[in-house]
VOGU-3710 file (C-alpha; in Angstrom, 3 decimals, decimal comma):
1> mttlpdlied> -85,194/-14,101/189,326  -84,672/-16,832/186,722  -80,873/-16,787/186,473  -78,274/-16,936/189,225  -76,229/-13,787/189,828  -72,491/-13,807/189,289  -71,972/-12,288/192,750  -74,193/-11,370/195,705  -73,675/-7,867/197,050  -75,970/-7,525/200,072
11> eeqlddllth> -78,454/-9,324/202,305  -81,482/-8,045/200,432  -80,217/-9,664/197,233  -79,203/-12,798/199,162  -82,583/-13,250/200,828  -84,429/-12,568/197,577  -82,426/-15,349/195,927  -82,960/-17,759/198,823  -86,722/-17,198/198,782  -87,344/-17,032/195,035
21> ptddvveala> -90,298/-19,379/194,316  -89,282/-21,629/191,430  -91,990/-23,359/189,412  -91,365/-26,731/191,075  -92,048/-25,322/194,544  -95,161/-23,467/193,382  -96,509/-26,667/191,833  -95,646/-28,776/194,892  -97,448/-26,495/197,329  -100,452/-26,322/195,015
31> nvpgdililg> -100,678/-30,104/195,443  -100,621/-30,014/199,254  -103,490/-27,676/200,160  -103,932/-26,092/203,545  -101,989/-23,935/205,957  -98,309/-24,533/206,677  -97,043/-24,459/210,264  -93,276/-24,179/210,773  -92,037/-25,076/214,257  -88,618/-23,641/215,074
41> vggkmgptla> -88,834/-20,991/212,361  -86,357/-18,663/214,059  -83,196/-20,660/213,278  -80,703/-20,302/210,434  -82,907/-21,856/207,740  -86,394/-21,223/209,049  -86,913/-17,582/208,054  -86,019/-18,120/204,399  -87,975/-21,388/204,214  -91,056/-19,594/205,549
51> rlacraierg> -90,652/-16,717/203,109  -90,173/-19,161/200,224  -93,409/-20,927/201,169  -95,252/-17,621/201,400  -93,986/-16,381/198,032  -94,784/-19,710/196,349  -98,349/-19,602/197,701  -98,753/-16,021/196,486  -97,739/-17,150/193,005  -99,717/-20,364/192,902
61> gpkrrvvgvs> -102,763/-19,636/195,064  -105,176/-20,142/196,694  -104,509/-17,921/199,683  -103,604/-19,747/202,886  -101,583/-19,138/206,004  -97,926/-19,706/206,700  -97,420/-19,652/210,467  -94,000/-19,610/212,109  -93,421/-20,594/215,738  -90,279/-19,813/217,720
71> rfsdrsveqr> -89,082/-18,287/220,968  -87,830/-15,390/218,786  -84,889/-14,480/220,982  -84,009/-12,086/218,149  -87,123/-9,949/217,740  -85,919/-8,545/214,432  -86,398/-12,019/212,895  -90,058/-12,000/213,932  -90,525/-8,484/212,576  -89,070/-9,430/209,184
81> lraagietig> -91,260/-12,522/208,978  -94,394/-10,523/209,703  -93,395/-7,928/207,117  -93,146/-10,773/204,585  -96,702/-11,960/205,309  -95,916/-14,803/207,711  -97,971/-15,062/210,884  -95,812/-15,550/213,961  -96,377/-17,103/217,370  -93,783/-16,651/220,092
91> cdllddgald> -93,534/-19,530/222,542  -91,244/-22,119/224,066  -92,384/-25,423/222,609  -91,277/-27,261/225,755  -93,668/-25,283/227,966  -96,648/-27,199/229,315  -99,608/-26,767/226,995  -97,593/-24,914/224,327  -98,390/-27,379/221,550  -102,073/-27,533/222,486
101> slpdapnvif> -102,291/-23,756/222,143  -101,006/-23,765/218,559  -103,378/-23,817/215,585  -104,179/-26,968/213,668  -102,520/-27,216/210,241  -102,588/-29,853/207,500  -98,859/-29,306/206,829  -96,277/-29,119/209,618  -92,529/-28,633/209,230  -90,518/-29,344/212,375
111> magrkfgssg> -87,152/-27,545/212,468  -86,575/-27,083/216,208  -83,554/-28,772/217,749  -80,434/-28,389/219,831  -76,843/-29,142/218,785  -74,199/-26,760/220,079  -73,898/-26,757/223,827  -75,179/-30,329/223,983  -72,145/-31,505/225,942  -72,852/-30,630/229,566
121> aepltwamnt> -76,564/-30,094/228,913  -77,567/-33,551/227,780  -81,050/-33,617/229,395  -82,115/-30,469/227,526  -80,648/-31,858/224,308  -82,695/-35,045/224,613  -85,820/-33,083/225,547  -85,503/-30,874/222,461  -84,370/-33,532/220,018  -86,380/-36,582/221,110
131> ylpgqvarry> -89,169/-35,796/223,587  -90,473/-32,683/221,802  -90,648/-34,276/218,305  -92,657/-37,120/219,821  -95,089/-34,646/221,318  -95,355/-32,865/217,956  -95,990/-36,162/216,161  -98,814/-36,963/218,580  -100,325/-33,444/218,514  -100,272/-33,262/214,711
141> rtsrlvifst> -101,026/-36,897/213,976  -103,622/-35,985/211,307  -101,210/-33,663/209,439  -98,444/-34,180/206,924  -95,150/-33,875/208,806  -91,707/-32,932/207,495  -89,164/-33,573/210,235  -85,652/-32,182/209,974  -83,001/-34,609/211,173  -79,267/-34,779/210,488
151> gnvyplvpva> -76,661/-36,814/208,656  -74,949/-37,188/212,038  -77,123/-40,264/212,629  -74,717/-42,097/210,296  -71,266/-43,320/211,288  -68,141/-41,922/209,681  -67,803/-43,661/206,315  -64,883/-44,147/203,907  -64,286/-41,043/201,820  -64,244/-43,125/198,647
161> sggatedqpa> -67,685/-44,610/199,415  -69,644/-41,699/197,986  -71,395/-41,178/201,311  -73,924/-43,078/203,383  -77,210/-43,869/201,670  -80,499/-44,115/203,517  -79,956/-47,888/203,641  -76,826/-47,443/205,775  -77,606/-48,589/209,334  -77,635/-45,686/211,744
171> dpigeyaqsc> -74,708/-45,638/214,175  -74,563/-42,159/215,706  -71,452/-40,877/217,479  -72,087/-38,889/220,651  -75,217/-37,849/222,520  -76,285/-35,116/220,123  -76,420/-37,565/217,217  -77,982/-40,254/219,409  -80,748/-37,869/220,440  -81,399/-37,074/216,766
181> lgrerivsff> -81,775/-40,762/216,003  -84,140/-40,824/218,972  -86,145/-38,100/217,199  -86,464/-40,287/214,119  -87,409/-43,388/216,082  -90,099/-41,719/218,207  -91,610/-39,898/215,215  -91,658/-43,189/213,299  -93,427/-44,839/216,236  -96,230/-42,272/216,222
191> serygtpvti> -96,402/-42,288/212,424  -97,071/-46,005/212,404  -99,433/-45,856/215,397  -101,633/-43,128/213,889  -100,983/-43,589/210,161  -99,380/-40,138/209,939  -97,612/-39,381/206,645  -94,057/-38,193/207,398  -90,860/-37,266/205,594  -87,613/-37,286/207,589
201> lrlnyaidlr> -84,854/-35,106/206,100  -81,287/-35,963/207,124  -79,573/-32,652/206,416  -75,853/-31,936/206,229  -74,771/-29,232/205,641  -76,850/-26,299/204,397  -75,031/-23,029/203,731  -75,724/-19,484/202,753  -73,207/-16,630/202,839  -73,712/-15,831/206,536
211> ygilldvaqk> -72,912/-19,283/207,918  -71,787/-22,734/206,857  -68,745/-24,877/206,175  -67,608/-22,808/203,203  -67,762/-19,611/205,257  -65,860/-21,309/208,103  -63,018/-22,209/205,737  -63,061/-18,899/203,865  -62,795/-16,866/207,075  -59,788/-18,888/208,204
221> vwtgepvdlt> -58,065/-18,421/204,869  -58,843/-14,674/204,950  -57,499/-14,171/208,481  -54,573/-16,584/208,231  -55,910/-19,081/210,762  -54,967/-22,732/210,211  -57,442/-24,955/208,397  -57,596/-28,407/210,000  -57,724/-31,121/207,348  -58,391/-34,076/209,652
231> mgnanviwqg> -62,087/-34,124/208,725  -60,893/-33,739/205,200  -64,175/-34,048/203,334  -67,760/-32,885/203,735  -71,043/-32,295/201,901  -72,683/-28,913/201,401  -75,913/-27,734/199,814  -77,080/-24,201/199,092  -79,757/-23,228/201,611  -82,106/-22,157/198,828
241> danrialrsl> -81,911/-25,635/197,291  -82,407/-27,244/200,699  -85,477/-25,062/201,269  -86,946/-26,033/197,907  -86,484/-29,735/198,570  -87,875/-29,419/202,093  -91,108/-27,853/200,860  -91,427/-30,286/197,967  -90,933/-33,184/200,380  -94,444/-32,487/201,689
251> tvcacppavl> -95,586/-34,288/198,521  -93,818/-37,558/199,406  -94,799/-37,953/203,067  -95,546/-41,584/203,819  -96,247/-44,082/206,569  -93,817/-45,537/207,570  -91,877/-42,288/207,097  -90,009/-41,532/203,895  -86,345/-40,938/204,787  -84,242/-38,695/202,545
261> nltgpetvsi> -80,685/-37,475/202,755  -80,567/-33,760/202,022  -77,184/-32,507/200,880  -75,104/-31,642/197,836  -73,876/-34,136/195,245  -70,116/-33,722/195,742  -67,739/-35,193/198,272  -66,093/-31,847/198,955  -62,370/-31,811/199,709  -61,568/-29,279/202,442
271> ryvatrfgql> -58,033/-29,012/201,029  -59,456/-28,097/197,632  -61,897/-25,590/199,126  -59,153/-23,867/201,154  -56,874/-23,733/198,123  -59,637/-22,301/195,953  -60,433/-19,633/198,539  -56,735/-18,810/198,670  -56,782/-18,159/194,929  -59,925/-16,019/195,076
281> lgrtptlvgt> -58,934/-14,060/198,187  -55,254/-13,567/197,374  -54,140/-15,485/200,474  -51,981/-18,534/201,068  -53,987/-20,934/203,239  -52,338/-22,510/206,274  -53,198/-26,196/206,150  -52,621/-28,446/209,158  -53,281/-32,093/209,841  -53,748/-35,022/207,505
291> eaptallsna> -57,020/-36,148/205,970  -58,575/-39,100/207,788  -59,766/-41,958/205,559  -63,323/-41,518/206,870  -65,694/-38,571/207,172  -69,321/-37,698/207,871  -70,727/-38,002/204,363  -74,176/-38,602/202,890  -75,390/-39,648/199,464  -78,523/-37,762/198,388
301> arayslfgyp> -79,193/-39,628/195,125  -82,630/-40,700/196,341  -83,723/-37,099/196,861  -82,339/-36,087/193,451  -84,318/-38,877/191,785  -87,463/-37,271/193,205  -86,666/-33,578/192,974  -83,721/-33,133/190,590  -80,244/-31,809/191,299  -79,548/-28,605/193,256
311> rvtldqmirw> -79,480/-25,448/191,124  -76,393/-23,921/192,732  -73,046/-25,582/192,068  -70,130/-25,903/194,462  -67,973/-23,507/192,463  -70,755/-20,908/192,425  -71,086/-21,162/196,199  -67,344/-20,787/196,662  -67,214/-17,672/194,466  -70,188/-16,116/196,274
321> vahwvatggr> -68,685/-16,811/199,715  -65,255/-15,489/198,736  -66,750/-12,205/197,543  -68,905/-11,953/200,668  -65,901/-12,390/202,963  -63,693/-10,017/200,975  -66,336/-7,270/201,048  -67,184/-7,659/204,751  -70,665/-9,136/204,408  -72,553/-9,776/207,658
331> vlgkpthfev> -72,094/-13,212/209,213  -74,002/-14,952/211,996  -70,970/-15,956/214,035  -72,183/-19,553/214,276  -69,381/-21,931/213,205  -70,516/-25,370/212,094  -67,768/-27,267/213,958  -67,815/-29,709/211,065  -64,293/-30,741/212,094  -65,638/-32,580/215,162
341> rdgkf> -65,133/-36,349/214,864  -66,080/-37,500/218,373  -69,660/-36,218/218,333  -69,115/-33,799/221,227  -70,798/-30,488/220,406
//
């Protein structure tokens, strides 16, 4: 698929688009030989990232393994991955000896983490988000590591600022975000101790049609629920573009770690998005609250200087999501809670 479709009609078409291996990904993986191990592959992004890697390797050769590790609470995810040529290993990464039992791999992508439900379960959150990444960094100290983090490590910044750059001092709000900064710090410690090349990706927010900020807003407009404007601005990036950048970031791993914001180029107005969905869906959005002067925003210019701009524009995403909602496309039922300003998830 070389051109983007006007609309997306079903999940088969959606997943084919999300996993289409563009030339830049094929070339990048050709330059980082060896197997690819994806830890936490069963989440929202992991399955399409794994399939993208597999398809890019098939195009660019030589043959090597893509291995996905997860608890696979949804067995259908594991079945689909295996059908796509990805090897799977089911395990709880926090179990004693779990990491030692996994295969060696020159390229490791760490996607496991815990966000929702963190409040009230803080010890588990810290174990998943800080302790486990440290264990991974020690176990795979001779590999290239891509570590998913979050833009939540930044403070709320003025909307007019264009978003926090990687030079913005971290100042996380709440224990979830603090534990994610802990992930970065402990991985950086092991990177410098062992000379491990690492890229840390501060993601916010990836979307496809089954989840994400745009879906959250579109569903509220469709059903007549109020759209809270207090967190009046956000960043979004198409999951396919985020996957492409994540795989290409294997080529820029460094010691100390390379840190990259991973998000879309616009400061997206929630008021504008709700109004646009109202036009496309034939609904009048119910808007409540007043936009705060600050928001959780990131500036991904550094990543674009390395990898180019995302292929999918904001307007294209909005039109795809509107059609998906209007036609009853399947959704994951996992709201982003992007409206949260106190860090309590």
